[in-house]
PDB file with SEQRES, HELIX, SHEET and CRYST1 records, atoms N, CA, C and O in Angstrom:
SEQRES   1 A   88  MET TYR LEU HIS LEU GLY GLN ASN GLU ILE ILE GLN ASP          
SEQRES   2 A   88  HIS ARG ILE ILE GLY ILE PHE ASP LEU ASP LYS CYS SER          
SEQRES   3 A   88  THR SER ARG ARG THR ARG GLU TYR LEU ALA ALA ALA GLU          
SEQRES   4 A   88  ARG GLU SER VAL VAL LEU ASP ILE SER GLY GLU LEU PRO          
SEQRES   5 A   88  LYS SER PHE VAL VAL CYS ASP HIS PRO TYR HIS GLU GLN          
SEQRES   6 A   88  ILE VAL TYR LEU SER GLN LEU ASN SER SER THR LEU LYS          
SEQRES   7 A   88  ASN ARG VAL GLU SER ARG LYS LEU GLU PHE                      
HELIX    1 AA1 ASP A   13  ARG A   15  5                                   3    
HELIX    2 AA2 LEU A   22  CYS A   25  1                                   4    
HELIX    3 AA3 ARG A   29  ARG A   40  1                                  12    
HELIX    4 AA4 SER A   74  GLU A   87  1                                  14    
SHEET    1 AA1 2 TYR A   2  GLY A   6  0                                        
SHEET    2 AA1 2 GLU A   9  GLN A  12 -1                                        
SHEET    1 AA2 4 ILE A  16  ASP A  21  0                                        
SHEET    2 AA2 4 SER A  54  CYS A  58 -1                                        
SHEET    3 AA2 4 ILE A  66  SER A  70 -1                                        
SHEET    4 AA2 4 VAL A  44  ASP A  46  1                                        
CRYST1    1.000    1.000    1.000  90.00  90.00  90.00 P 1           1          
ATOM      1  N   MET A   1       0.839  -1.185  -0.016  1.00  0.00           N  
ATOM      2  CA  MET A   1      -0.016  -0.003   0.014  1.00  0.00           C  
ATOM      3  C   MET A   1       0.880   1.276   0.000  1.00  0.00           C  
ATOM      4  O   MET A   1       2.061   1.227   0.343  1.00  0.00           O  
ATOM      5  N   TYR A   2       0.314   2.328  -0.379  1.00  0.00           N  
ATOM      6  CA  TYR A   2       1.018   3.611  -0.536  1.00  0.00           C  
ATOM      7  C   TYR A   2       0.385   4.700   0.234  1.00  0.00           C  
ATOM      8  O   TYR A   2      -0.817   4.675   0.495  1.00  0.00           O  
ATOM      9  N   LEU A   3       1.176   5.665   0.606  1.00  0.00           N  
ATOM     10  CA  LEU A   3       0.730   6.834   1.304  1.00  0.00           C  
ATOM     11  C   LEU A   3       1.096   8.076   0.534  1.00  0.00           C  
ATOM     12  O   LEU A   3       2.259   8.280   0.183  1.00  0.00           O  
ATOM     13  N   HIS A   4       0.083   8.928   0.265  1.00  0.00           N  
ATOM     14  CA  HIS A   4       0.323  10.200  -0.463  1.00  0.00           C  
ATOM     15  C   HIS A   4       0.696  11.247   0.577  1.00  0.00           C  
ATOM     16  O   HIS A   4      -0.101  11.559   1.462  1.00  0.00           O  
ATOM     17  N   LEU A   5       1.911  11.791   0.472  1.00  0.00           N  
ATOM     18  CA  LEU A   5       2.404  12.817   1.453  1.00  0.00           C  
ATOM     19  C   LEU A   5       2.083  14.217   1.063  1.00  0.00           C  
ATOM     20  O   LEU A   5       2.244  15.138   1.863  1.00  0.00           O  
ATOM     21  N   GLY A   6       1.629  14.406  -0.154  1.00  0.00           N  
ATOM     22  CA  GLY A   6       1.382  15.771  -0.655  1.00  0.00           C  
ATOM     23  C   GLY A   6       2.398  16.051  -1.790  1.00  0.00           C  
ATOM     24  O   GLY A   6       3.431  15.395  -1.925  1.00  0.00           O  
ATOM     25  N   GLN A   7       2.036  17.053  -2.581  1.00  0.00           N  
ATOM     26  CA  GLN A   7       2.883  17.513  -3.696  1.00  0.00           C  
ATOM     27  C   GLN A   7       3.370  16.357  -4.578  1.00  0.00           C  
ATOM     28  O   GLN A   7       4.544  16.297  -4.943  1.00  0.00           O  
ATOM     29  N   ASN A   8       2.464  15.453  -4.911  1.00  0.00           N  
ATOM     30  CA  ASN A   8       2.711  14.308  -5.769  1.00  0.00           C  
ATOM     31  C   ASN A   8       3.791  13.381  -5.255  1.00  0.00           C  
ATOM     32  O   ASN A   8       4.418  12.685  -6.055  1.00  0.00           O  
ATOM     33  N   GLU A   9       4.034  13.341  -3.965  1.00  0.00           N  
ATOM     34  CA  GLU A   9       5.017  12.420  -3.353  1.00  0.00           C  
ATOM     35  C   GLU A   9       4.234  11.242  -2.729  1.00  0.00           C  
ATOM     36  O   GLU A   9       3.349  11.427  -1.894  1.00  0.00           O  
ATOM     37  N   ILE A  10       4.595  10.048  -3.165  1.00  0.00           N  
ATOM     38  CA  ILE A  10       3.922   8.848  -2.670  1.00  0.00           C  
ATOM     39  C   ILE A  10       5.039   7.891  -2.209  1.00  0.00           C  
ATOM     40  O   ILE A  10       6.048   7.713  -2.891  1.00  0.00           O  
ATOM     41  N   ILE A  11       4.818   7.265  -0.992  1.00  0.00           N  
ATOM     42  CA  ILE A  11       5.756   6.332  -0.487  1.00  0.00           C  
ATOM     43  C   ILE A  11       4.985   5.015  -0.114  1.00  0.00           C  
ATOM     44  O   ILE A  11       3.767   5.004   0.061  1.00  0.00           O  
ATOM     45  N   GLN A  12       5.747   3.964  -0.013  1.00  0.00           N  
ATOM     46  CA  GLN A  12       5.192   2.699   0.427  1.00  0.00           C  
ATOM     47  C   GLN A  12       5.030   2.774   1.923  1.00  0.00           C  
ATOM     48  O   GLN A  12       5.947   3.173   2.641  1.00  0.00           O  
ATOM     49  N   ASP A  13       3.847   2.383   2.397  1.00  0.00           N  
ATOM     50  CA  ASP A  13       3.573   2.525   3.840  1.00  0.00           C  
ATOM     51  C   ASP A  13       4.421   1.650   4.745  1.00  0.00           C  
ATOM     52  O   ASP A  13       4.627   1.973   5.915  1.00  0.00           O  
ATOM     53  N   HIS A  14       4.917   0.533   4.200  1.00  0.00           N  
ATOM     54  CA  HIS A  14       5.785  -0.309   5.070  1.00  0.00           C  
ATOM     55  C   HIS A  14       7.156   0.296   5.310  1.00  0.00           C  
ATOM     56  O   HIS A  14       7.916  -0.226   6.127  1.00  0.00           O  
ATOM     57  N   ARG A  15       7.500   1.392   4.618  1.00  0.00           N  
ATOM     58  CA  ARG A  15       8.771   2.070   4.853  1.00  0.00           C  
ATOM     59  C   ARG A  15       8.661   3.128   5.943  1.00  0.00           C  
ATOM     60  O   ARG A  15       9.675   3.672   6.380  1.00  0.00           O  
ATOM     61  N   ILE A  16       7.432   3.429   6.392  1.00  0.00           N  
ATOM     62  CA  ILE A  16       7.254   4.498   7.374  1.00  0.00           C  
ATOM     63  C   ILE A  16       7.767   4.011   8.779  1.00  0.00           C  
ATOM     64  O   ILE A  16       7.352   2.981   9.309  1.00  0.00           O  
ATOM     65  N   ILE A  17       8.677   4.819   9.313  1.00  0.00           N  
ATOM     66  CA  ILE A  17       9.112   4.606  10.702  1.00  0.00           C  
ATOM     67  C   ILE A  17       8.324   5.420  11.672  1.00  0.00           C  
ATOM     68  O   ILE A  17       8.038   4.961  12.778  1.00  0.00           O  
ATOM     69  N   GLY A  18       7.953   6.654  11.278  1.00  0.00           N  
ATOM     70  CA  GLY A  18       7.172   7.509  12.199  1.00  0.00           C  
ATOM     71  C   GLY A  18       6.588   8.749  11.462  1.00  0.00           C  
ATOM     72  O   GLY A  18       7.160   9.251  10.494  1.00  0.00           O  
ATOM     73  N   ILE A  19       5.464   9.197  11.953  1.00  0.00           N  
ATOM     74  CA  ILE A  19       4.852  10.426  11.451  1.00  0.00           C  
ATOM     75  C   ILE A  19       4.739  11.369  12.661  1.00  0.00           C  
ATOM     76  O   ILE A  19       4.187  11.019  13.704  1.00  0.00           O  
ATOM     77  N   PHE A  20       5.283  12.570  12.474  1.00  0.00           N  
ATOM     78  CA  PHE A  20       5.401  13.512  13.614  1.00  0.00           C  
ATOM     79  C   PHE A  20       4.841  14.886  13.323  1.00  0.00           C  
ATOM     80  O   PHE A  20       4.968  15.383  12.204  1.00  0.00           O  
ATOM     81  N   ASP A  21       4.227  15.505  14.308  1.00  0.00           N  
ATOM     82  CA  ASP A  21       3.764  16.868  14.173  1.00  0.00           C  
ATOM     83  C   ASP A  21       4.917  17.784  14.369  1.00  0.00           C  
ATOM     84  O   ASP A  21       5.552  17.733  15.422  1.00  0.00           O  
ATOM     85  N   LEU A  22       5.242  18.656  13.382  1.00  0.00           N  
ATOM     86  CA  LEU A  22       6.424  19.463  13.458  1.00  0.00           C  
ATOM     87  C   LEU A  22       6.351  20.461  14.538  1.00  0.00           C  
ATOM     88  O   LEU A  22       7.363  20.711  15.193  1.00  0.00           O  
ATOM     89  N   ASP A  23       5.176  21.079  14.786  1.00  0.00           N  
ATOM     90  CA  ASP A  23       5.050  22.094  15.859  1.00  0.00           C  
ATOM     91  C   ASP A  23       5.298  21.502  17.208  1.00  0.00           C  
ATOM     92  O   ASP A  23       6.015  22.099  18.011  1.00  0.00           O  
ATOM     93  N   LYS A  24       4.733  20.343  17.502  1.00  0.00           N  
ATOM     94  CA  LYS A  24       4.845  19.726  18.845  1.00  0.00           C  
ATOM     95  C   LYS A  24       6.240  19.175  19.039  1.00  0.00           C  
ATOM     96  O   LYS A  24       6.828  19.358  20.105  1.00  0.00           O  
ATOM     97  N   CYS A  25       6.778  18.515  18.054  1.00  0.00           N  
ATOM     98  CA  CYS A  25       8.057  17.833  18.220  1.00  0.00           C  
ATOM     99  C   CYS A  25       9.237  18.818  18.164  1.00  0.00           C  
ATOM    100  O   CYS A  25      10.270  18.539  18.773  1.00  0.00           O  
ATOM    101  N   SER A  26       9.125  19.975  17.449  1.00  0.00           N  
ATOM    102  CA  SER A  26      10.264  20.828  17.280  1.00  0.00           C  
ATOM    103  C   SER A  26      10.633  21.556  18.590  1.00  0.00           C  
ATOM    104  O   SER A  26      11.690  22.181  18.673  1.00  0.00           O  
ATOM    105  N   THR A  27       9.778  21.475  19.590  1.00  0.00           N  
ATOM    106  CA  THR A  27      10.107  22.061  20.860  1.00  0.00           C  
ATOM    107  C   THR A  27      11.159  21.216  21.611  1.00  0.00           C  
ATOM    108  O   THR A  27      11.821  21.721  22.518  1.00  0.00           O  
ATOM    109  N   SER A  28      11.309  19.949  21.239  1.00  0.00           N  
ATOM    110  CA  SER A  28      12.291  19.058  21.884  1.00  0.00           C  
ATOM    111  C   SER A  28      13.678  19.299  21.259  1.00  0.00           C  
ATOM    112  O   SER A  28      13.838  19.342  20.040  1.00  0.00           O  
ATOM    113  N   ARG A  29      14.686  19.458  22.166  1.00  0.00           N  
ATOM    114  CA  ARG A  29      16.015  19.629  21.742  1.00  0.00           C  
ATOM    115  C   ARG A  29      16.537  18.463  20.865  1.00  0.00           C  
ATOM    116  O   ARG A  29      17.237  18.661  19.872  1.00  0.00           O  
ATOM    117  N   ARG A  30      16.149  17.218  21.295  1.00  0.00           N  
ATOM    118  CA  ARG A  30      16.644  16.052  20.542  1.00  0.00           C  
ATOM    119  C   ARG A  30      16.027  16.008  19.126  1.00  0.00           C  
ATOM    120  O   ARG A  30      16.689  15.625  18.161  1.00  0.00           O  
ATOM    121  N   THR A  31      14.786  16.395  19.031  1.00  0.00           N  
ATOM    122  CA  THR A  31      14.209  16.436  17.640  1.00  0.00           C  
ATOM    123  C   THR A  31      14.863  17.463  16.789  1.00  0.00           C  
ATOM    124  O   THR A  31      15.094  17.210  15.606  1.00  0.00           O  
ATOM    125  N   ARG A  32      15.182  18.635  17.333  1.00  0.00           N  
ATOM    126  CA  ARG A  32      15.859  19.646  16.569  1.00  0.00           C  
ATOM    127  C   ARG A  32      17.241  19.206  16.169  1.00  0.00           C  
ATOM    128  O   ARG A  32      17.690  19.514  15.065  1.00  0.00           O  
ATOM    129  N   GLU A  33      17.949  18.472  17.061  1.00  0.00           N  
ATOM    130  CA  GLU A  33      19.260  17.945  16.764  1.00  0.00           C  
ATOM    131  C   GLU A  33      19.112  16.870  15.625  1.00  0.00           C  
ATOM    132  O   GLU A  33      19.894  16.850  14.674  1.00  0.00           O  
ATOM    133  N   TYR A  34      18.140  16.032  15.754  1.00  0.00           N  
ATOM    134  CA  TYR A  34      17.899  14.957  14.764  1.00  0.00           C  
ATOM    135  C   TYR A  34      17.659  15.573  13.362  1.00  0.00           C  
ATOM    136  O   TYR A  34      18.281  15.163  12.382  1.00  0.00           O  
ATOM    137  N   LEU A  35      16.751  16.560  13.291  1.00  0.00           N  
ATOM    138  CA  LEU A  35      16.439  17.191  12.016  1.00  0.00           C  
ATOM    139  C   LEU A  35      17.697  17.963  11.499  1.00  0.00           C  
ATOM    140  O   LEU A  35      17.948  17.963  10.294  1.00  0.00           O  
ATOM    141  N   ALA A  36      18.434  18.574  12.330  1.00  0.00           N  
ATOM    142  CA  ALA A  36      19.608  19.320  11.897  1.00  0.00           C  
ATOM    143  C   ALA A  36      20.677  18.322  11.333  1.00  0.00           C  
ATOM    144  O   ALA A  36      21.357  18.619  10.351  1.00  0.00           O  
ATOM    145  N   ALA A  37      20.795  17.178  11.963  1.00  0.00           N  
ATOM    146  CA  ALA A  37      21.794  16.110  11.494  1.00  0.00           C  
ATOM    147  C   ALA A  37      21.275  15.582  10.191  1.00  0.00           C  
ATOM    148  O   ALA A  37      22.069  15.399   9.268  1.00  0.00           O  
ATOM    149  N   ALA A  38      19.985  15.322  10.049  1.00  0.00           N  
ATOM    150  CA  ALA A  38      19.446  14.807   8.789  1.00  0.00           C  
ATOM    151  C   ALA A  38      19.645  15.836   7.677  1.00  0.00           C  
ATOM    152  O   ALA A  38      19.916  15.458   6.537  1.00  0.00           O  
ATOM    153  N   GLU A  39      19.519  17.112   7.982  1.00  0.00           N  
ATOM    154  CA  GLU A  39      19.716  18.164   6.976  1.00  0.00           C  
ATOM    155  C   GLU A  39      21.186  18.192   6.550  1.00  0.00           C  
ATOM    156  O   GLU A  39      21.473  18.357   5.364  1.00  0.00           O  
ATOM    157  N   ARG A  40      22.137  18.032   7.504  1.00  0.00           N  
ATOM    158  CA  ARG A  40      23.569  17.999   7.161  1.00  0.00           C  
ATOM    159  C   ARG A  40      23.890  16.835   6.263  1.00  0.00           C  
ATOM    160  O   ARG A  40      24.744  16.935   5.382  1.00  0.00           O  
ATOM    161  N   GLU A  41      23.195  15.707   6.486  1.00  0.00           N  
ATOM    162  CA  GLU A  41      23.440  14.492   5.681  1.00  0.00           C  
ATOM    163  C   GLU A  41      22.664  14.439   4.407  1.00  0.00           C  
ATOM    164  O   GLU A  41      22.708  13.441   3.688  1.00  0.00           O  
ATOM    165  N   SER A  42      21.920  15.543   4.099  1.00  0.00           N  
ATOM    166  CA  SER A  42      21.128  15.705   2.893  1.00  0.00           C  
ATOM    167  C   SER A  42      20.138  14.618   2.666  1.00  0.00           C  
ATOM    168  O   SER A  42      19.975  14.113   1.555  1.00  0.00           O  
ATOM    169  N   VAL A  43      19.439  14.242   3.794  1.00  0.00           N  
ATOM    170  CA  VAL A  43      18.353  13.231   3.709  1.00  0.00           C  
ATOM    171  C   VAL A  43      16.998  13.812   4.031  1.00  0.00           C  
ATOM    172  O   VAL A  43      16.047  13.074   4.286  1.00  0.00           O  
ATOM    173  N   VAL A  44      16.898  15.141   4.020  1.00  0.00           N  
ATOM    174  CA  VAL A  44      15.585  15.812   4.220  1.00  0.00           C  
ATOM    175  C   VAL A  44      15.084  16.265   2.889  1.00  0.00           C  
ATOM    176  O   VAL A  44      15.771  16.956   2.137  1.00  0.00           O  
ATOM    177  N   LEU A  45      13.828  15.848   2.602  1.00  0.00           N  
ATOM    178  CA  LEU A  45      13.162  16.316   1.418  1.00  0.00           C  
ATOM    179  C   LEU A  45      11.957  17.181   1.765  1.00  0.00           C  
ATOM    180  O   LEU A  45      10.967  16.696   2.313  1.00  0.00           O  
ATOM    181  N   ASP A  46      12.051  18.450   1.444  1.00  0.00           N  
ATOM    182  CA  ASP A  46      10.907  19.358   1.718  1.00  0.00           C  
ATOM    183  C   ASP A  46       9.963  19.304   0.558  1.00  0.00           C  
ATOM    184  O   ASP A  46      10.206  19.889  -0.498  1.00  0.00           O  
ATOM    185  N   ILE A  47       8.873  18.587   0.767  1.00  0.00           N  
ATOM    186  CA  ILE A  47       7.835  18.479  -0.260  1.00  0.00           C  
ATOM    187  C   ILE A  47       6.586  19.260   0.104  1.00  0.00           C  
ATOM    188  O   ILE A  47       5.502  19.053  -0.441  1.00  0.00           O  
ATOM    189  N   SER A  48       6.787  20.165   1.050  1.00  0.00           N  
ATOM    190  CA  SER A  48       5.646  20.952   1.572  1.00  0.00           C  
ATOM    191  C   SER A  48       5.181  21.950   0.578  1.00  0.00           C  
ATOM    192  O   SER A  48       3.974  22.160   0.452  1.00  0.00           O  
ATOM    193  N   GLY A  49       6.093  22.603  -0.162  1.00  0.00           N  
ATOM    194  CA  GLY A  49       5.693  23.722  -1.049  1.00  0.00           C  
ATOM    195  C   GLY A  49       5.295  24.930  -0.325  1.00  0.00           C  
ATOM    196  O   GLY A  49       5.051  25.967  -0.942  1.00  0.00           O  
ATOM    197  N   GLU A  50       5.217  24.854   0.959  1.00  0.00           N  
ATOM    198  CA  GLU A  50       4.916  25.987   1.831  1.00  0.00           C  
ATOM    199  C   GLU A  50       5.436  25.649   3.266  1.00  0.00           C  
ATOM    200  O   GLU A  50       6.411  24.915   3.428  1.00  0.00           O  
ATOM    201  N   LEU A  51       4.787  26.180   4.238  1.00  0.00           N  
ATOM    202  CA  LEU A  51       5.219  25.932   5.605  1.00  0.00           C  
ATOM    203  C   LEU A  51       4.907  24.509   6.020  1.00  0.00           C  
ATOM    204  O   LEU A  51       3.732  24.146   6.054  1.00  0.00           O  
ATOM    205  N   PRO A  52       5.911  23.668   6.342  1.00  0.00           N  
ATOM    206  CA  PRO A  52       5.638  22.255   6.679  1.00  0.00           C  
ATOM    207  C   PRO A  52       4.898  22.146   8.035  1.00  0.00           C  
ATOM    208  O   PRO A  52       5.164  22.895   8.975  1.00  0.00           O  
ATOM    209  N   LYS A  53       3.982  21.203   8.089  1.00  0.00           N  
ATOM    210  CA  LYS A  53       3.239  20.925   9.337  1.00  0.00           C  
ATOM    211  C   LYS A  53       3.647  19.603  10.017  1.00  0.00           C  
ATOM    212  O   LYS A  53       3.433  19.399  11.212  1.00  0.00           O  
ATOM    213  N   SER A  54       4.254  18.699   9.185  1.00  0.00           N  
ATOM    214  CA  SER A  54       4.616  17.396   9.793  1.00  0.00           C  
ATOM    215  C   SER A  54       5.896  16.934   9.069  1.00  0.00           C  
ATOM    216  O   SER A  54       6.284  17.475   8.034  1.00  0.00           O  
ATOM    217  N   PHE A  55       6.536  15.898   9.668  1.00  0.00           N  
ATOM    218  CA  PHE A  55       7.586  15.200   9.046  1.00  0.00           C  
ATOM    219  C   PHE A  55       7.424  13.726   9.183  1.00  0.00           C  
ATOM    220  O   PHE A  55       6.924  13.229  10.193  1.00  0.00           O  
ATOM    221  N   VAL A  56       7.841  13.034   8.181  1.00  0.00           N  
ATOM    222  CA  VAL A  56       7.704  11.581   8.117  1.00  0.00           C  
ATOM    223  C   VAL A  56       9.071  10.942   7.942  1.00  0.00           C  
ATOM    224  O   VAL A  56       9.781  11.219   6.976  1.00  0.00           O  
ATOM    225  N   VAL A  57       9.425  10.097   8.871  1.00  0.00           N  
ATOM    226  CA  VAL A  57      10.718   9.422   8.827  1.00  0.00           C  
ATOM    227  C   VAL A  57      10.498   8.047   8.170  1.00  0.00           C  
ATOM    228  O   VAL A  57       9.620   7.293   8.590  1.00  0.00           O  
ATOM    229  N   CYS A  58      11.293   7.726   7.142  1.00  0.00           N  
ATOM    230  CA  CYS A  58      11.136   6.495   6.425  1.00  0.00           C  
ATOM    231  C   CYS A  58      12.492   5.804   6.266  1.00  0.00           C  
ATOM    232  O   CYS A  58      13.525   6.472   6.222  1.00  0.00           O  
ATOM    233  N   ASP A  59      12.493   4.496   6.181  1.00  0.00           N  
ATOM    234  CA  ASP A  59      13.706   3.804   5.783  1.00  0.00           C  
ATOM    235  C   ASP A  59      13.801   3.970   4.249  1.00  0.00           C  
ATOM    236  O   ASP A  59      12.807   4.241   3.576  1.00  0.00           O  
ATOM    237  N   HIS A  60      15.023   3.799   3.727  1.00  0.00           N  
ATOM    238  CA  HIS A  60      15.259   4.028   2.332  1.00  0.00           C  
ATOM    239  C   HIS A  60      16.286   3.054   1.818  1.00  0.00           C  
ATOM    240  O   HIS A  60      17.231   2.747   2.546  1.00  0.00           O  
ATOM    241  N   PRO A  61      16.161   2.553   0.616  1.00  0.00           N  
ATOM    242  CA  PRO A  61      17.113   1.585   0.116  1.00  0.00           C  
ATOM    243  C   PRO A  61      18.562   2.130   0.014  1.00  0.00           C  
ATOM    244  O   PRO A  61      19.523   1.364   0.096  1.00  0.00           O  
ATOM    245  N   TYR A  62      18.700   3.437  -0.162  1.00  0.00           N  
ATOM    246  CA  TYR A  62      20.062   4.011  -0.359  1.00  0.00           C  
ATOM    247  C   TYR A  62      20.599   4.746   0.859  1.00  0.00           C  
ATOM    248  O   TYR A  62      21.786   5.070   0.906  1.00  0.00           O  
ATOM    249  N   HIS A  63      19.736   5.019   1.860  1.00  0.00           N  
ATOM    250  CA  HIS A  63      20.134   5.701   3.071  1.00  0.00           C  
ATOM    251  C   HIS A  63      19.551   4.982   4.251  1.00  0.00           C  
ATOM    252  O   HIS A  63      18.581   4.233   4.132  1.00  0.00           O  
ATOM    253  N   GLU A  64      20.137   5.212   5.365  1.00  0.00           N  
ATOM    254  CA  GLU A  64      19.544   4.566   6.578  1.00  0.00           C  
ATOM    255  C   GLU A  64      18.075   5.075   6.809  1.00  0.00           C  
ATOM    256  O   GLU A  64      17.152   4.306   7.075  1.00  0.00           O  
ATOM    257  N   GLN A  65      17.946   6.349   6.693  1.00  0.00           N  
ATOM    258  CA  GLN A  65      16.625   6.966   6.847  1.00  0.00           C  
ATOM    259  C   GLN A  65      16.507   8.200   5.953  1.00  0.00           C  
ATOM    260  O   GLN A  65      17.506   8.808   5.567  1.00  0.00           O  
ATOM    261  N   ILE A  66      15.282   8.548   5.640  1.00  0.00           N  
ATOM    262  CA  ILE A  66      15.049   9.759   4.885  1.00  0.00           C  
ATOM    263  C   ILE A  66      13.860  10.489   5.551  1.00  0.00           C  
ATOM    264  O   ILE A  66      12.949   9.838   6.062  1.00  0.00           O  
ATOM    265  N   VAL A  67      13.867  11.800   5.547  1.00  0.00           N  
ATOM    266  CA  VAL A  67      12.881  12.596   6.257  1.00  0.00           C  
ATOM    267  C   VAL A  67      12.123  13.422   5.194  1.00  0.00           C  
ATOM    268  O   VAL A  67      12.734  14.159   4.421  1.00  0.00           O  
ATOM    269  N   TYR A  68      10.829  13.290   5.172  1.00  0.00           N  
ATOM    270  CA  TYR A  68       9.952  14.136   4.279  1.00  0.00           C  
ATOM    271  C   TYR A  68       9.292  15.148   5.168  1.00  0.00           C  
ATOM    272  O   TYR A  68       8.734  14.837   6.220  1.00  0.00           O  
ATOM    273  N   LEU A  69       9.381  16.441   4.679  1.00  0.00           N  
ATOM    274  CA  LEU A  69       8.615  17.490   5.345  1.00  0.00           C  
ATOM    275  C   LEU A  69       7.364  17.708   4.524  1.00  0.00           C  
ATOM    276  O   LEU A  69       7.459  17.950   3.320  1.00  0.00           O  
ATOM    277  N   SER A  70       6.205  17.631   5.127  1.00  0.00           N  
ATOM    278  CA  SER A  70       4.910  17.657   4.428  1.00  0.00           C  
ATOM    279  C   SER A  70       4.047  18.854   4.888  1.00  0.00           C  
ATOM    280  O   SER A  70       4.152  19.275   6.040  1.00  0.00           O  
ATOM    281  N   GLN A  71       3.241  19.375   4.045  1.00  0.00           N  
ATOM    282  CA  GLN A  71       2.325  20.435   4.354  1.00  0.00           C  
ATOM    283  C   GLN A  71       1.097  19.906   5.082  1.00  0.00           C  
ATOM    284  O   GLN A  71       0.329  20.669   5.668  1.00  0.00           O  
ATOM    285  N   LEU A  72       0.919  18.562   5.036  1.00  0.00           N  
ATOM    286  CA  LEU A  72      -0.250  17.914   5.611  1.00  0.00           C  
ATOM    287  C   LEU A  72      -0.046  17.707   7.120  1.00  0.00           C  
ATOM    288  O   LEU A  72       1.068  17.475   7.589  1.00  0.00           O  
ATOM    289  N   ASN A  73      -1.151  17.797   7.856  1.00  0.00           N  
ATOM    290  CA  ASN A  73      -1.117  17.528   9.292  1.00  0.00           C  
ATOM    291  C   ASN A  73      -0.755  16.095   9.583  1.00  0.00           C  
ATOM    292  O   ASN A  73      -1.100  15.202   8.810  1.00  0.00           O  
ATOM    293  N   SER A  74      -0.071  15.857  10.673  1.00  0.00           N  
ATOM    294  CA  SER A  74       0.330  14.516  11.067  1.00  0.00           C  
ATOM    295  C   SER A  74      -0.941  13.641  11.235  1.00  0.00           C  
ATOM    296  O   SER A  74      -0.944  12.460  10.889  1.00  0.00           O  
ATOM    297  N   SER A  75      -2.007  14.251  11.771  1.00  0.00           N  
ATOM    298  CA  SER A  75      -3.257  13.410  12.005  1.00  0.00           C  
ATOM    299  C   SER A  75      -3.832  13.047  10.658  1.00  0.00           C  
ATOM    300  O   SER A  75      -4.355  11.941  10.524  1.00  0.00           O  
ATOM    301  N   THR A  76      -3.773  13.908   9.638  1.00  0.00           N  
ATOM    302  CA  THR A  76      -4.282  13.562   8.309  1.00  0.00           C  
ATOM    303  C   THR A  76      -3.502  12.369   7.742  1.00  0.00           C  
ATOM    304  O   THR A  76      -4.092  11.411   7.242  1.00  0.00           O  
ATOM    305  N   LEU A  77      -2.202  12.438   7.826  1.00  0.00           N  
ATOM    306  CA  LEU A  77      -1.347  11.335   7.322  1.00  0.00           C  
ATOM    307  C   LEU A  77      -1.609  10.007   8.084  1.00  0.00           C  
ATOM    308  O   LEU A  77      -1.661   8.918   7.511  1.00  0.00           O  
ATOM    309  N   LYS A  78      -1.763  10.177   9.379  1.00  0.00           N  
ATOM    310  CA  LYS A  78      -2.006   8.980  10.238  1.00  0.00           C  
ATOM    311  C   LYS A  78      -3.344   8.360   9.866  1.00  0.00           C  
ATOM    312  O   LYS A  78      -3.441   7.137   9.764  1.00  0.00           O  
ATOM    313  N   ASN A  79      -4.332   9.132   9.671  1.00  0.00           N  
ATOM    314  CA  ASN A  79      -5.685   8.654   9.237  1.00  0.00           C  
ATOM    315  C   ASN A  79      -5.665   7.945   7.893  1.00  0.00           C  
ATOM    316  O   ASN A  79      -6.345   6.942   7.677  1.00  0.00           O  
ATOM    317  N   ARG A  80      -4.848   8.513   6.986  1.00  0.00           N  
ATOM    318  CA  ARG A  80      -4.733   7.888   5.670  1.00  0.00           C  
ATOM    319  C   ARG A  80      -4.113   6.498   5.795  1.00  0.00           C  
ATOM    320  O   ARG A  80      -4.570   5.554   5.150  1.00  0.00           O  
ATOM    321  N   VAL A  81      -3.105   6.372   6.598  1.00  0.00           N  
ATOM    322  CA  VAL A  81      -2.434   5.070   6.790  1.00  0.00           C  
ATOM    323  C   VAL A  81      -3.441   4.112   7.374  1.00  0.00           C  
ATOM    324  O   VAL A  81      -3.616   3.018   6.837  1.00  0.00           O  
ATOM    325  N   GLU A  82      -4.111   4.474   8.452  1.00  0.00           N  
ATOM    326  CA  GLU A  82      -5.018   3.608   9.184  1.00  0.00           C  
ATOM    327  C   GLU A  82      -6.243   3.217   8.293  1.00  0.00           C  
ATOM    328  O   GLU A  82      -6.681   2.067   8.319  1.00  0.00           O  
ATOM    329  N   SER A  83      -6.780   4.173   7.517  1.00  0.00           N  
ATOM    330  CA  SER A  83      -7.921   3.836   6.646  1.00  0.00           C  
ATOM    331  C   SER A  83      -7.515   2.866   5.613  1.00  0.00           C  
ATOM    332  O   SER A  83      -8.343   2.026   5.262  1.00  0.00           O  
ATOM    333  N   ARG A  84      -6.347   2.882   5.086  1.00  0.00           N  
ATOM    334  CA  ARG A  84      -5.853   1.963   4.064  1.00  0.00           C  
ATOM    335  C   ARG A  84      -5.757   0.589   4.680  1.00  0.00           C  
ATOM    336  O   ARG A  84      -6.098  -0.397   4.026  1.00  0.00           O  
ATOM    337  N   LYS A  85      -5.310   0.490   5.901  1.00  0.00           N  
ATOM    338  CA  LYS A  85      -5.142  -0.846   6.525  1.00  0.00           C  
ATOM    339  C   LYS A  85      -6.449  -1.505   6.794  1.00  0.00           C  
ATOM    340  O   LYS A  85      -6.543  -2.731   6.740  1.00  0.00           O  
ATOM    341  N   LEU A  86      -7.494  -0.716   7.092  1.00  0.00           N  
ATOM    342  CA  LEU A  86      -8.826  -1.205   7.361  1.00  0.00           C  
ATOM    343  C   LEU A  86      -9.517  -1.719   6.124  1.00  0.00           C  
ATOM    344  O   LEU A  86     -10.401  -2.571   6.211  1.00  0.00           O  
ATOM    345  N   GLU A  87      -9.119  -1.204   4.956  1.00  0.00           N  
ATOM    346  CA  GLU A  87      -9.749  -1.610   3.726  1.00  0.00           C  
ATOM    347  C   GLU A  87      -9.416  -3.104   3.340  1.00  0.00           C  
ATOM    348  O   GLU A  87     -10.166  -3.773   2.629  1.00  0.00           O  
ATOM    349  N   PHE A  88      -8.275  -3.556   3.846  1.00  0.00           N  
ATOM    350  CA  PHE A  88      -7.847  -4.920   3.478  1.00  0.00           C  
ATOM    351  C   PHE A  88      -8.094  -5.923   4.554  1.00  0.00           C  
ATOM    352  O   PHE A  88      -7.786  -7.102   4.382  1.00  0.00           O  
TER     353      PHE A  88                                                      
END                                                                             
């Protein structure tokens, strides 16, 4: 199954490690350090097209992890994943 993250970006849902609310998580020092390290390693893809509201951490065949910044709310993405799993 696949998850649409916005801006025509689609990922396989089995690759998702976590879906996080950017506003709530960015207050944590560890989260800010993690995102800064991911940015330095060039594994952050900003697909928001505007102000990002969430970030999705995924495993990737060529990197240990990849981080997508999305304009969609984390609850919207979570609901999309859960509704797909209920269909099957």
